[in-house]
C-alpha positions in Angstrom: -36.2 18.9 33.4 -33.9 19.6 30.7 -33.8 16.6 27.1 -30.1 17.1 26.4 -28.6 15.9 23.4 -26.3 11.8 23.7 -24.2 11.2 21.5 -23.9 7.3 21.0 -21.6 6.7 18.8 -19.3 8.2 21.6 -20.7 6.9 25.0 -20.8 3.3 22.4 -16.9 2.2 23.1 -16.3 1.4 19.3 -12.5 2.0 17.8 -12.1 2.8 14.5 -9.3 2.4 13.2 -8.5 5.0 10.0 -6.1 3.3 7.3 -4.6 6.9 6.5 -3.4 7.2 8.9 -1.1 4.2 7.7 -0.5 5.8 5.0 3.2 5.4 4.2 5.0 9.6 2.8 6.7 10.0 -0.6 6.6 10.5 -3.7 5.9 7.5 -5.7 6.8 7.3 -10.0 6.8 4.8 -12.1 10.0 4.0 -13.7 8.8 2.3 -17.4 11.9 0.6 -19.7 10.2 -0.2 -22.3 12.1 2.6 -24.2 15.1 1.0 -23.2 13.8 -1.8 -25.8 14.6 -1.9 -28.7 11.0 -1.0 -31.2 10.2 -0.9 -27.5 9.7 -4.6 -28.4 13.1 -6.7 -27.7 15.8 -5.9 -24.6 19.2 -6.0 -26.7 21.8 -6.2 -23.6 24.7 -4.3 -24.7 21.7 -1.2 -25.5 20.2 -2.0 -23.0 23.8 -1.6 -20.9 24.3 1.9 -22.1 21.0 3.4 -21.3 21.6 2.3 -18.2 24.5 3.7 -18.4 23.4 6.6 -19.0 20.7 7.3 -17.2 20.6 10.3 -13.9 20.2 8.3 -11.2 19.5 11.0 -8.7 16.2 12.7 -10.0 14.7 9.5 -8.2 16.8 9.6 -4.8 13.8 9.6 -1.8 11.0 8.5 -4.4 8.3 4.9 -4.0 9.7 3.5 -7.1 7.2 0.8 -9.4 8.7 -0.3 -11.9 7.9 -2.5 -14.6 7.8 -3.2 -18.7 5.0 -1.5 -20.1 5.4 -3.3 -23.5 4.9 -6.9 -24.2 8.9 -7.5 -23.9 9.9 -10.5 -22.2 12.5 -9.0 -20.2 14.8 -11.2 -19.0 14.6 -11.0 -14.9 18.7 -10.2 -15.1 17.2 -6.8 -16.6 14.9 -5.4 -14.0 17.5 -6.3 -11.1 20.2 -4.1 -12.7 17.3 -1.1 -12.6 16.9 -1.9 -9.2 20.5 -2.0 -7.7 20.7 1.3 -9.4 17.5 2.8 -7.6 19.7 1.2 -4.8 21.4 4.3 -3.6 18.6 7.2 -4.7 15.3 5.6 -4.1 13.6 5.4 -1.0 11.6 2.0 -1.9 11.9 0.5 -5.0 9.6 -2.4 -6.4 8.6 -4.3 -9.4 5.0 -3.4 -10.5 3.1 -0.7 -11.6 1.2 1.7 -9.5 -0.3 -0.8 -7.3 1.6 -3.4 -6.9 4.1 -0.2 -4.9 0.8 1.0 -3.1 0.3 -2.9 -1.6 3.8 -2.9 -1.0 3.8 -0.5 1.0 1.0 -1.0 3.1 1.6 -4.2 3.7 5.4 -3.2 5.3 3.4 0.3 6.9 1.0 -2.4 8.7 3.2 -4.2 10.5 4.3 -2.1 12.4 -0.1 -3.0 14.2 -0.3 -4.9 17.4 -3.5 -6.6 17.1 -3.6 -8.1 20.6 -4.6 -3.9 21.2 -8.2 -4.7 20.4 -8.1 -7.7 22.5 -12.4 -8.1 22.4 -13.1 -4.5 21.1 -15.9 -3.3 19.0 -14.4 -2.6 15.6 -14.5 0.1 12.6 -12.6 0.1 10.7 -13.0 3.5 8.5 -14.6 3.2 5.2 -13.5 6.5 3.0 -10.8 8.2 2.5 -9.1 10.9 0.4 -6.3 8.5 0.4 -5.3 6.3 -2.0 -5.4 3.2 0.2 -5.1 -0.6 -1.6 -8.7 -3.1 -1.3 -5.2 -5.6 0.5 -4.4 -3.2 3.1 -8.6 -4.4 3.9 -7.8 -7.9 4.3 -4.6 -7.6 5.6 -6.3 -5.6 7.9 -9.5 -7.7 8.9 -7.2 -10.7 8.8 -4.8 -9.9 11.3 -7.7 -8.0 13.6 -9.8 -11.2 13.8 -8.7 -13.4 16.3 -9.0 -11.0 18.9 -12.1 -8.3 18.2 -15.0 -8.8 19.8 -16.7 -7.3 16.7 -15.7 -5.7 12.5 -16.9 -3.3 11.9 -16.7 -1.5 8.2 -17.7 2.5 7.2 -18.7 5.1 9.3 -19.3 4.5 13.5 -22.4 6.4 12.4 -23.4 4.5 9.9 -22.0 0.9 9.3 -21.4 -2.9 7.7 -21.0 -5.6 10.2 -18.5 -7.3 8.7 -17.9 -10.1 12.0 -19.0 -11.4 16.0 -16.7 -13.4 17.9 -19.2 -16.8 18.6 -19.7 -16.8 22.6 
C-alpha cells in the first residue's frame, strides 16, 4: 500500500482573498505646494495664481496625484481647489493628502467592486504577505464587509493562519 501525499490546504475549502489583486494600477505622485508659498509659509494669492498658471500640468497626465502642503502653513481651501481644477484634465485621480492617503482612497474605491454576498458561509483567509503596499485600512474595509457573510475569517497564509472571526452557530 502506497502512502500518498494529501494537500490538506487545497482540500480544506478555504477561500483566499489577496488584496494585491485589488491594487490600483498607475503611477503615484505627490504634489507639494510648499514651494509656491512665500517663504514656504504664507500663501499670497497673486503669486500663487501665477505659479498655477506657469506649472506644466501635462506632466501629471494619467498619474494618481496626492496634493499636500508639507510646511506648517495655513492654506485656504480654495488653493487646493485651484490645484485640483488644473489637475482634473490630466490626472487619473487627485486626492488631498499624502501618498498614504492616496493609497487608502484608491483601495476604498477598488474594494467597492467586491460582492461580499459571494462569500456567504465560506471559510475565508485574507492573505497577509504582499509585495505591494496595501494600506491597513484596506484590511479593515475588507474585514467589515466580510463579517456579516462568512462562516470564518482568518489572516495570513492558508498553511499558517491567525483566526479572526467565527460565526455563531
